[in-house]
Biopython code that builds the backbone (N, CA, C, O; Angstrom):
import numpy as np
from Bio.PDB.StructureBuilder import StructureBuilder

atoms = [
    (1, "ARG", "N", (-1.228, -16.880, -47.478)),
    (1, "ARG", "CA", (-0.749, -17.060, -48.776)),
    (1, "ARG", "C", (-1.751, -18.073, -49.643)),
    (1, "ARG", "O", (-1.945, -17.947, -50.853)),
    (2, "ALA", "N", (-2.260, -18.945, -48.927)),
    (2, "ALA", "CA", (-3.107, -19.886, -49.667)),
    (2, "ALA", "C", (-4.385, -19.239, -50.259)),
    (2, "ALA", "O", (-4.922, -19.708, -51.262)),
    (3, "LEU", "N", (-4.837, -18.193, -49.638)),
    (3, "LEU", "CA", (-5.987, -17.414, -50.170)),
    (3, "LEU", "C", (-5.732, -16.177, -51.025)),
    (3, "LEU", "O", (-6.647, -15.416, -51.341)),
    (4, "GLY", "N", (-4.488, -16.001, -51.383)),
    (4, "GLY", "CA", (-4.062, -14.834, -52.111)),
    (4, "GLY", "C", (-4.669, -14.675, -53.408)),
    (4, "GLY", "O", (-5.121, -13.573, -53.721)),
    (5, "GLU", "N", (-4.734, -15.757, -54.276)),
    (5, "GLU", "CA", (-5.264, -15.559, -55.564)),
    (5, "GLU", "C", (-6.790, -15.374, -55.410)),
    (5, "GLU", "O", (-7.356, -14.445, -55.986)),
    (6, "VAL", "N", (-7.460, -16.262, -54.629)),
    (6, "VAL", "CA", (-8.918, -16.127, -54.342)),
    (6, "VAL", "C", (-9.421, -14.781, -53.867)),
    (6, "VAL", "O", (-10.428, -14.230, -54.311)),
    (7, "ALA", "N", (-8.590, -14.279, -52.879)),
    (7, "ALA", "CA", (-8.973, -12.997, -52.276)),
    (7, "ALA", "C", (-8.870, -11.941, -53.348)),
    (7, "ALA", "O", (-9.742, -11.073, -53.374)),
    (8, "ALA", "N", (-7.861, -11.925, -54.264)),
    (8, "ALA", "CA", (-7.728, -10.888, -55.237)),
    (8, "ALA", "C", (-8.665, -10.977, -56.329)),
    (8, "ALA", "O", (-8.923, -9.970, -56.988)),
    (9, "ALA", "N", (-9.202, -12.102, -56.584)),
    (9, "ALA", "CA", (-10.245, -12.467, -57.576)),
    (9, "ALA", "C", (-11.571, -11.974, -57.148)),
    (9, "ALA", "O", (-12.390, -11.610, -57.992)),
    (10, "TYR", "N", (-11.856, -11.940, -55.742)),
    (10, "TYR", "CA", (-13.190, -11.683, -55.208)),
    (10, "TYR", "C", (-12.938, -10.647, -54.108)),
    (10, "TYR", "O", (-13.039, -11.010, -52.936)),
    (11, "PRO", "N", (-12.629, -9.433, -54.394)),
    (11, "PRO", "CA", (-12.309, -8.387, -53.385)),
    (11, "PRO", "C", (-13.502, -8.050, -52.511)),
    (11, "PRO", "O", (-13.305, -7.556, -51.400)),
    (12, "ALA", "N", (-14.721, -8.288, -52.948)),
    (12, "ALA", "CA", (-15.920, -7.989, -52.255)),
    (12, "ALA", "C", (-16.131, -8.944, -50.940)),
    (12, "ALA", "O", (-16.745, -8.600, -49.930)),
    (13, "VAL", "N", (-15.520, -10.167, -51.146)),
    (13, "VAL", "CA", (-15.668, -11.148, -50.065)),
    (13, "VAL", "C", (-14.812, -10.850, -48.978)),
    (13, "VAL", "O", (-13.607, -10.713, -49.187)),
    (14, "ARG", "N", (-15.350, -10.719, -47.694)),
    (14, "ARG", "CA", (-14.570, -10.421, -46.585)),
    (14, "ARG", "C", (-13.913, -11.556, -45.958)),
    (14, "ARG", "O", (-14.609, -12.503, -45.589)),
    (15, "ILE", "N", (-12.623, -11.572, -45.789)),
    (15, "ILE", "CA", (-11.866, -12.783, -45.134)),
    (15, "ILE", "C", (-11.216, -12.115, -43.967)),
    (15, "ILE", "O", (-10.561, -11.077, -44.061)),
    (16, "ARG", "N", (-11.428, -12.744, -42.906)),
    (16, "ARG", "CA", (-10.851, -12.446, -41.665)),
    (16, "ARG", "C", (-9.800, -13.513, -41.080)),
    (16, "ARG", "O", (-10.152, -14.642, -40.735)),
    (17, "ARG", "N", (-8.520, -13.063, -41.002)),
    (17, "ARG", "CA", (-7.478, -14.029, -40.657)),
    (17, "ARG", "C", (-7.294, -13.749, -39.141)),
    (17, "ARG", "O", (-7.258, -12.595, -38.714)),
    (18, "THR", "N", (-7.175, -14.865, -38.320)),
    (18, "THR", "CA", (-6.941, -14.826, -36.881)),
    (18, "THR", "C", (-6.026, -15.911, -36.455)),
    (18, "THR", "O", (-6.197, -17.062, -36.855)),
    (19, "ALA", "N", (-5.046, -15.579, -35.646)),
    (19, "ALA", "CA", (-4.254, -16.685, -35.044)),
    (19, "ALA", "C", (-4.805, -16.861, -33.584)),
    (19, "ALA", "O", (-4.795, -15.940, -32.768)),
    (20, "VAL", "N", (-5.306, -18.164, -33.313)),
    (20, "VAL", "CA", (-5.879, -18.640, -32.079)),
    (20, "VAL", "C", (-5.167, -19.899, -31.602)),
    (20, "VAL", "O", (-4.850, -20.815, -32.361)),
    (21, "GLU", "N", (-4.953, -19.882, -30.375)),
    (21, "GLU", "CA", (-4.299, -21.105, -29.760)),
    (21, "GLU", "C", (-5.329, -22.053, -29.273)),
    (21, "GLU", "O", (-6.400, -21.611, -28.856)),
    (22, "GLY", "N", (-5.078, -23.349, -29.297)),
    (22, "GLY", "CA", (-6.061, -24.395, -28.857)),
    (22, "GLY", "C", (-6.115, -25.548, -29.658)),
    (22, "GLY", "O", (-5.499, -25.552, -30.724)),
    (23, "PRO", "N", (-6.790, -26.564, -29.284)),
    (23, "PRO", "CA", (-7.132, -27.696, -30.108)),
    (23, "PRO", "C", (-7.937, -27.129, -31.412)),
    (23, "PRO", "O", (-8.905, -26.378, -31.294)),
    (24, "THR", "N", (-7.475, -27.532, -32.548)),
    (24, "THR", "CA", (-8.052, -26.909, -33.746)),
    (24, "THR", "C", (-9.615, -27.190, -33.840)),
    (24, "THR", "O", (-10.440, -26.308, -34.079)),
    (25, "HIS", "N", (-9.916, -28.522, -33.623)),
    (25, "HIS", "CA", (-11.392, -28.788, -33.781)),
    (25, "HIS", "C", (-12.311, -28.104, -32.790)),
    (25, "HIS", "O", (-13.469, -27.847, -33.119)),
    (26, "LYS", "N", (-11.817, -27.782, -31.529)),
    (26, "LYS", "CA", (-12.578, -27.068, -30.572)),
    (26, "LYS", "C", (-12.598, -25.621, -30.933)),
    (26, "LYS", "O", (-13.668, -25.015, -30.868)),
    (27, "VAL", "N", (-11.522, -25.026, -31.302)),
    (27, "VAL", "CA", (-11.467, -23.565, -31.679)),
    (27, "VAL", "C", (-12.258, -23.307, -32.931)),
    (27, "VAL", "O", (-12.937, -22.280, -32.945)),
    (28, "LEU", "N", (-12.268, -24.077, -33.962)),
    (28, "LEU", "CA", (-13.029, -23.814, -35.023)),
    (28, "LEU", "C", (-14.634, -23.947, -34.710)),
    (28, "LEU", "O", (-15.424, -23.120, -35.166)),
    (29, "VAL", "N", (-15.028, -24.982, -33.948)),
    (29, "VAL", "CA", (-16.443, -24.997, -33.622)),
    (29, "VAL", "C", (-16.893, -23.800, -32.790)),
    (29, "VAL", "O", (-17.992, -23.286, -33.001)),
    (30, "HIS", "N", (-16.057, -23.343, -31.840)),
    (30, "HIS", "CA", (-16.363, -22.160, -31.136)),
    (30, "HIS", "C", (-16.474, -20.931, -32.006)),
    (30, "HIS", "O", (-17.462, -20.203, -31.905)),
    (31, "ARG", "N", (-15.463, -20.662, -32.887)),
    (31, "ARG", "CA", (-15.492, -19.577, -33.825)),
    (31, "ARG", "C", (-16.574, -19.651, -34.843)),
    (31, "ARG", "O", (-17.007, -18.622, -35.361)),
    (32, "ALA", "N", (-17.020, -20.817, -35.145)),
    (32, "ALA", "CA", (-18.111, -20.885, -36.182)),
    (32, "ALA", "C", (-19.352, -20.348, -35.720)),
    (32, "ALA", "O", (-20.230, -19.992, -36.505)),
    (33, "ALA", "N", (-19.472, -20.266, -34.342)),
    (33, "ALA", "CA", (-20.825, -19.661, -33.780)),
    (33, "ALA", "C", (-21.089, -18.269, -34.350)),
    (33, "ALA", "O", (-22.251, -17.869, -34.415)),
    (34, "ALA", "N", (-20.048, -17.493, -34.774)),
    (34, "ALA", "CA", (-20.124, -16.209, -35.272)),
    (34, "ALA", "C", (-19.848, -16.058, -36.752)),
    (34, "ALA", "O", (-19.609, -14.964, -37.264)),
    (35, "ALA", "N", (-19.889, -17.166, -37.401)),
    (35, "ALA", "CA", (-19.401, -17.134, -38.890)),
    (35, "ALA", "C", (-20.764, -17.437, -39.730)),
    (35, "ALA", "O", (-21.760, -17.964, -39.233)),
    (36, "ASP", "N", (-20.658, -17.065, -40.936)),
    (36, "ASP", "CA", (-21.650, -17.382, -41.913)),
    (36, "ASP", "C", (-21.337, -18.679, -42.673)),
    (36, "ASP", "O", (-22.222, -19.353, -43.199)),
    (37, "LEU", "N", (-20.059, -18.986, -42.705)),
    (37, "LEU", "CA", (-19.504, -20.210, -43.362)),
    (37, "LEU", "C", (-18.187, -20.615, -42.872)),
    (37, "LEU", "O", (-17.318, -19.754, -42.735)),
    (38, "LEU", "N", (-17.945, -21.876, -42.585)),
    (38, "LEU", "CA", (-16.622, -22.336, -42.102)),
    (38, "LEU", "C", (-16.151, -23.262, -43.305)),
    (38, "LEU", "O", (-16.841, -24.169, -43.771)),
    (39, "VAL", "N", (-14.942, -22.927, -43.720)),
    (39, "VAL", "CA", (-14.436, -23.677, -44.860)),
    (39, "VAL", "C", (-13.172, -24.344, -44.324)),
    (39, "VAL", "O", (-12.306, -23.691, -43.742)),
    (40, "ILE", "N", (-13.086, -25.630, -44.529)),
    (40, "ILE", "CA", (-11.922, -26.474, -43.961)),
    (40, "ILE", "C", (-11.391, -27.213, -45.152)),
    (40, "ILE", "O", (-12.109, -27.694, -46.028)),
    (41, "GLY", "N", (-10.052, -27.270, -45.120)),
    (41, "GLY", "CA", (-9.354, -28.148, -46.096)),
    (41, "GLY", "C", (-9.486, -29.582, -45.812)),
    (41, "GLY", "O", (-9.391, -29.979, -44.650)),
    (42, "GLY", "N", (-9.695, -30.376, -46.771)),
    (42, "GLY", "CA", (-9.950, -31.827, -46.584)),
    (42, "GLY", "C", (-8.770, -32.729, -46.622)),
    (42, "GLY", "O", (-8.872, -33.910, -46.954)),
    (43, "GLY", "N", (-7.645, -32.165, -46.280)),
    (43, "GLY", "CA", (-6.405, -33.061, -46.326)),
    (43, "GLY", "C", (-5.968, -33.634, -45.091)),
    (43, "GLY", "O", (-4.775, -33.890, -44.932)),
    (44, "GLY", "N", (-6.913, -33.886, -44.102)),
    (44, "GLY", "CA", (-6.531, -34.515, -42.820)),
    (44, "GLY", "C", (-6.353, -36.056, -42.928)),
    (44, "GLY", "O", (-6.293, -36.672, -43.992)),
    (45, "HIS", "N", (-6.279, -36.571, -41.738)),
    (45, "HIS", "CA", (-6.227, -37.971, -41.621)),
    (45, "HIS", "C", (-7.328, -38.708, -42.135)),
    (45, "HIS", "O", (-8.331, -38.799, -41.428)),
    (46, "HIS", "N", (-7.301, -39.275, -43.309)),
    (46, "HIS", "CA", (-8.572, -39.980, -43.872)),
    (46, "HIS", "C", (-8.791, -41.156, -43.041)),
    (46, "HIS", "O", (-7.848, -41.749, -42.517)),
    (47, "GLY", "N", (-10.004, -41.513, -42.904)),
    (47, "GLY", "CA", (-10.453, -42.664, -42.307)),
    (47, "GLY", "C", (-10.803, -42.517, -40.883)),
    (47, "GLY", "O", (-11.035, -43.555, -40.261)),
    (48, "TYR", "N", (-10.880, -41.340, -40.248)),
    (48, "TYR", "CA", (-11.181, -41.112, -38.935)),
    (48, "TYR", "C", (-12.549, -41.735, -38.674)),
    (48, "TYR", "O", (-13.491, -41.249, -39.299)),
    (49, "PHE", "N", (-12.775, -42.693, -37.877)),
    (49, "PHE", "CA", (-14.058, -43.446, -37.561)),
    (49, "PHE", "C", (-14.671, -43.810, -38.961)),
    (49, "PHE", "O", (-15.885, -43.704, -39.138)),
    (50, "GLY", "N", (-13.860, -44.223, -39.915)),
    (50, "GLY", "CA", (-14.280, -44.805, -41.176)),
    (50, "GLY", "C", (-14.827, -43.674, -42.161)),
    (50, "GLY", "O", (-15.418, -43.986, -43.195)),
    (51, "LEU", "N", (-14.618, -42.434, -41.817)),
    (51, "LEU", "CA", (-15.066, -41.391, -42.667)),
    (51, "LEU", "C", (-14.016, -40.952, -43.566)),
    (51, "LEU", "O", (-12.841, -41.165, -43.269)),
    (52, "PRO", "N", (-14.375, -40.287, -44.770)),
    (52, "PRO", "CA", (-13.288, -39.921, -45.703)),
    (52, "PRO", "C", (-12.616, -38.715, -45.482)),
    (52, "PRO", "O", (-11.966, -38.156, -46.365)),
    (53, "PHE", "N", (-12.751, -38.255, -44.255)),
    (53, "PHE", "CA", (-11.961, -36.839, -43.875)),
    (53, "PHE", "C", (-11.510, -37.064, -42.428)),
    (53, "PHE", "O", (-11.832, -38.065, -41.788)),
    (54, "GLY", "N", (-10.775, -36.111, -41.971)),
    (54, "GLY", "CA", (-10.171, -36.221, -40.539)),
    (54, "GLY", "C", (-11.041, -35.717, -39.470)),
    (54, "GLY", "O", (-12.193, -35.333, -39.672)),
    (55, "ARG", "N", (-10.426, -35.728, -38.261)),
    (55, "ARG", "CA", (-11.084, -35.386, -37.038)),
    (55, "ARG", "C", (-11.687, -33.892, -37.003)),
    (55, "ARG", "O", (-12.766, -33.602, -36.486)),
    (56, "VAL", "N", (-10.822, -33.005, -37.630)),
    (56, "VAL", "CA", (-11.315, -31.631, -37.541)),
    (56, "VAL", "C", (-12.607, -31.371, -38.435)),
    (56, "VAL", "O", (-13.527, -30.714, -37.946)),
    (57, "ALA", "N", (-12.692, -31.819, -39.606)),
    (57, "ALA", "CA", (-13.691, -31.787, -40.490)),
    (57, "ALA", "C", (-14.982, -32.464, -39.864)),
    (57, "ALA", "O", (-16.101, -31.951, -39.883)),
    (58, "HIS", "N", (-14.668, -33.667, -39.317)),
    (58, "HIS", "CA", (-15.723, -34.561, -38.736)),
    (58, "HIS", "C", (-16.337, -33.743, -37.656)),
    (58, "HIS", "O", (-17.565, -33.663, -37.627)),
    (59, "THR", "N", (-15.615, -33.124, -36.762)),
    (59, "THR", "CA", (-16.130, -32.357, -35.601)),
    (59, "THR", "C", (-16.853, -31.143, -36.093)),
    (59, "THR", "O", (-17.908, -30.816, -35.549)),
    (60, "ALA", "N", (-16.397, -30.511, -37.005)),
    (60, "ALA", "CA", (-17.024, -29.211, -37.494)),
    (60, "ALA", "C", (-18.329, -29.554, -38.116)),
    (60, "ALA", "O", (-19.352, -28.920, -37.856)),
    (61, "LEU", "N", (-18.290, -30.602, -38.974)),
    (61, "LEU", "CA", (-19.540, -31.067, -39.586)),
    (61, "LEU", "C", (-20.701, -31.375, -38.579)),
    (61, "LEU", "O", (-21.871, -31.078, -38.820)),
    (62, "CYS", "N", (-20.317, -31.947, -37.522)),
    (62, "CYS", "CA", (-21.251, -32.363, -36.523)),
    (62, "CYS", "C", (-21.652, -31.293, -35.553)),
    (62, "CYS", "O", (-22.781, -31.329, -35.063)),
    (63, "HIS", "N", (-20.735, -30.265, -35.217)),
    (63, "HIS", "CA", (-21.031, -29.440, -34.207)),
    (63, "HIS", "C", (-21.029, -27.874, -34.463)),
    (63, "HIS", "O", (-21.387, -27.061, -33.611)),
    (64, "ALA", "N", (-20.591, -27.550, -35.713)),
    (64, "ALA", "CA", (-20.495, -26.113, -36.024)),
    (64, "ALA", "C", (-21.951, -25.534, -36.072)),
    (64, "ALA", "O", (-22.900, -26.254, -36.384)),
    (65, "ALA", "N", (-22.092, -24.257, -35.764)),
    (65, "ALA", "CA", (-23.377, -23.551, -35.770)),
    (65, "ALA", "C", (-23.728, -22.959, -37.121)),
    (65, "ALA", "O", (-24.799, -22.377, -37.291)),
    (66, "CYS", "N", (-22.785, -23.113, -38.125)),
    (66, "CYS", "CA", (-23.001, -22.549, -39.420)),
    (66, "CYS", "C", (-22.718, -23.655, -40.374)),
    (66, "CYS", "O", (-22.260, -24.728, -39.982)),
    (67, "PRO", "N", (-22.986, -23.404, -41.631)),
    (67, "PRO", "CA", (-22.607, -24.277, -42.761)),
    (67, "PRO", "C", (-21.214, -24.610, -42.820)),
    (67, "PRO", "O", (-20.422, -23.734, -42.473)),
    (68, "VAL", "N", (-20.764, -25.741, -43.205)),
    (68, "VAL", "CA", (-19.362, -26.169, -43.213)),
    (68, "VAL", "C", (-19.105, -26.710, -44.667)),
    (68, "VAL", "O", (-19.795, -27.573, -45.209)),
    (69, "ALA", "N", (-18.062, -26.109, -45.198)),
    (69, "ALA", "CA", (-17.612, -26.602, -46.475)),
    (69, "ALA", "C", (-16.294, -27.357, -46.341)),
    (69, "ALA", "O", (-15.338, -26.761, -45.845)),
    (70, "VAL", "N", (-16.165, -28.633, -46.745)),
    (70, "VAL", "CA", (-14.901, -29.320, -46.709)),
    (70, "VAL", "C", (-14.339, -29.383, -48.161)),
    (70, "VAL", "O", (-14.883, -30.054, -49.038)),
    (71, "VAL", "N", (-13.306, -28.701, -48.343)),
    (71, "VAL", "CA", (-12.694, -28.658, -49.666)),
    (71, "VAL", "C", (-11.463, -29.566, -49.729)),
    (71, "VAL", "O", (-10.493, -29.395, -48.990)),
    (72, "PRO", "N", (-11.544, -30.523, -50.629)),
    (72, "PRO", "CA", (-10.295, -31.300, -50.764)),
    (72, "PRO", "C", (-9.008, -30.537, -51.312)),
    (72, "PRO", "O", (-9.082, -29.608, -52.117)),
    (73, "GLN", "N", (-7.947, -30.982, -50.842)),
    (73, "GLN", "CA", (-6.757, -30.281, -51.288)),
    (73, "GLN", "C", (-6.370, -30.966, -52.689)),
    (73, "GLN", "O", (-6.458, -32.179, -52.882)),
    (74, "ARG", "N", (-5.967, -30.110, -53.562)),
    (74, "ARG", "CA", (-5.608, -30.656, -54.886)),
    (74, "ARG", "C", (-4.115, -31.218, -54.717)),
    (74, "ARG", "O", (-3.331, -30.864, -53.837)),
    (75, "ASP", "N", (-3.886, -32.098, -55.657)),
    (75, "ASP", "CA", (-2.544, -32.700, -55.648)),
    (75, "ASP", "C", (-1.492, -31.657, -55.990)),
    (75, "ASP", "O", (-1.767, -30.754, -56.781)),
    (76, "GLN", "N", (-0.274, -31.755, -55.409)),
    (76, "GLN", "CA", (0.788, -30.824, -55.705)),
    (76, "GLN", "C", (1.060, -30.911, -57.219)),
    (76, "GLN", "O", (0.962, -32.013, -57.757)),
    (77, "GLY", "N", (1.378, -29.880, -57.907)),
    (77, "GLY", "CA", (1.607, -29.926, -59.366)),
    (77, "GLY", "C", (0.407, -30.051, -60.157)),
    (77, "GLY", "O", (0.459, -29.886, -61.376)),
    (78, "ALA", "N", (-0.757, -30.354, -59.515)),
    (78, "ALA", "CA", (-2.036, -30.335, -60.324)),
    (78, "ALA", "C", (-2.456, -28.883, -60.739)),
    (78, "ALA", "O", (-2.342, -27.955, -59.938)),
    (79, "PRO", "N", (-2.923, -28.714, -61.955)),
    (79, "PRO", "CA", (-3.370, -27.356, -62.433)),
    (79, "PRO", "C", (-4.543, -26.920, -61.615)),
    (79, "PRO", "O", (-5.375, -27.750, -61.248)),
    (80, "ALA", "N", (-4.644, -25.659, -61.316)),
    (80, "ALA", "CA", (-5.849, -25.169, -60.563)),
    (80, "ALA", "C", (-7.079, -25.170, -61.608)),
    (80, "ALA", "O", (-6.936, -24.950, -62.810)),
    (81, "ALA", "N", (-8.210, -25.428, -61.027)),
    (81, "ALA", "CA", (-9.488, -25.450, -61.827)),
    (81, "ALA", "C", (-9.915, -24.057, -62.096)),
    (81, "ALA", "O", (-10.942, -23.839, -62.740)),
]
sb = StructureBuilder()
sb.init_structure("model")
sb.init_model(0)
sb.init_chain("A")
sb.init_seg("    ")
for serial, (resi, resn, name, xyz) in enumerate(atoms, 1):
    if name == "N":
        sb.init_residue(resn, " ", resi, " ")
    sb.init_atom(name, np.array(xyz, "f"), 0.0, 1.0, " ", f" {name:<3s}", serial, name[0])
structure = sb.get_structure()
């Protein structure tokens, strides 16, 4: 549902949705080995080790084998850009 509008606007961009069990930070780093880009929402626990994003984003930025984009979540009710 979160990607609905974007997927419709850019039909040439391939999006693969997969449900995987396990610790999020480990699963994403493992799956990133076969990805061109890993996109993570930046709405985690702020201040993990003094950084402005959470554990999942921190782990991905440090260990993913592909580029990582941390996208901040917009405020509820804020207009889309």
